[in-house]
N, C-alpha and C positions, 0 to 999 in steps of 0.2 A: 781723198775726195773723189767722188764719182767723176769719171772722165767726162760725163755729160753735165757736169756741175753748172757751168755758166753757158747759156745757150744762145742768147740774143742780147744785143745792147744797142742803145742809141743815145744821141745827144739831140735835144730839141730846144728851140727858143719859143716859149709859149707852147702852142700846139703844132708848130712847124718842125718836123724832123729834119735836122741838118746833116747828120751822118749816122750810119748804122752798120752793124756787122753781125752775121751769123754764119755758122758752118753747117747748119741743119735746115731741113725743110720742115715746113709747118706753118700754121697761121699765127705765129708769135707776134709778127709785126702788126697784124690786124687787131689782135686782142690788146696789144700794148698801146696802140693809138687810141682805142676805145677807152682804156684805163686812163690814159693821159688826159683825155677830155673830161674825165670825172674826178680828177685829183682835187682834194680839198685845198683851198687857198691858204689855209692857216697852218700848214704843216711843211716842214722842210724835208722830212723823211716819211715815206709811206710805202706800205706793202699790200698788194692784193694777192690772194691765192686763187688758183684756178687749175683744175685737172692735174694735180700733182706738181705744179710749178708755182713759183713766187715771182711776182712782177714788182721789183724793188725800185723805188724812185727816190732820187735826191734832188732837191730843188735849191738853186742858188742864183740869186740876182736875176731872176726871169728865165734862167736856163734850167732845163730838166734833163737829168741823167738817169737812164734806166738800164737795168740788167734783169733778164729773165733767167731764173736759176731752177734747177731741180729742187723740189721741196726738201729733200733729204740733206741738202747743203746747209739749211738753216738761214738765218738772216744776217749773221755777223759777217760772214765771208763776202756775200754780195755787197754789203755796205763798205767793206774795206776796198773792194774793187772800185766802187763808185767814187770813193774819196781819191783813189789814185787817178782815175779818169778826170775828175774835177780839177785836181792839181795840175795835171798835164794840160788840160784845156785852158786853164787860167794862164799858165806859163806861155802857151802858144798864142793865145788870142786876147790876153788881158789888155794890151794897148789898144787893139781894135774895139774892144768892148767899151773902153773909156773914150772912144772916138779921138784918141790922140794921134793916130796914124791914118792918113788918107789911104784909100785903096790904091794899090800900086799901078793900076791901069788908068786911074783918073788923072788926066794931065792938065785940065783947065776947069774953070768954074762951070762951063756948060755940061760937063760930064757928071757933076755932083749927084744929080738925081739917078743916073744910071748905076752908080756904085755906092749909093747912100748907105745901105745896110746889108752886108754880106750874110747877116744872120736872119734875114726875112725870106730867103728863097729856099724852098724845100730841096733837100739833098745837096745843097751848095757846097758843103764841106765833106761830102762822102768820099771823094777821091783822096783828099789830103788827111782827113781825120779817121775815116773808116779803118784804114790799116792800123792806126794807133789803138783803136778799140780792140782789134784782133790781137795785137801784141799784149795788151793788158790782160785780156781774157786768157791767152795762152800762159802768160806768166803766172797768173793766179792759179790756174789748173796745174801747172808744172811745179809750183812751189807751195804745196798745201801746208807744210809745216810752218813756213814763214808767215803765210797769210793767217793761219790759225793763231799763231803767237801774237800777231798784230791785232787781230780781232779780240783776243783775250785781254791784251793790254789796253785797248780802247775801252772795253767793258769795265775794266778795273778803274781806269781814269774817270769814266762816267760815274761809277759808283762812289769813288772818293769825292768827286765834285758834288754829287748829291748830298753826301754826308756833311761836307763843308758848308754847303748852302743851308742845310737844316740847322747846323750849329750856329751859323751867323744869325739866322732868324731867331733862334732861341736867345742869343746874347742881346740882340736888339729888343726883343720882347721884354727881357729882364730889365734892360735900361729904361724902357718906356714905363714899366710898372714902378720902378724905383723913383722916377721923376714925379710921380703923382702922389 
């Protein structure tokens, strides 16, 4: 994989960027936020291409995960990266997302509005989750064989799932026709 394969990444809630990481200079964050504001609401995965780079988005439960990659990397590796980040994010913040755990600094009911939603303040998770983005990016760039195998496996699973869905639809259609 190109050493510049994964360039910039962020996690956002809606259009509010919560954490980001890049080791490169450029206007990636500006373009990424512009793309974020234009994301279609009906898609969980989306890619924009611009100037030899892909802006790959994964949307889950109102949270948006992005990675900017060199176009030569393709789409599968960035989406394996995004799945890793999504899993890590859910593991770390899942309880907070479901509002099961109060904010650690909220000590009484008067503080509730101060600490209501840690996911609504821009760059609020930058110091704690930004380094995790960096680690995931480095891991994906340093283990291209494993990431490539994972992306191929995911593609095969998606293909098999599609074939199975087609076969199920055909069986259901046959059943409907034989009932008439």
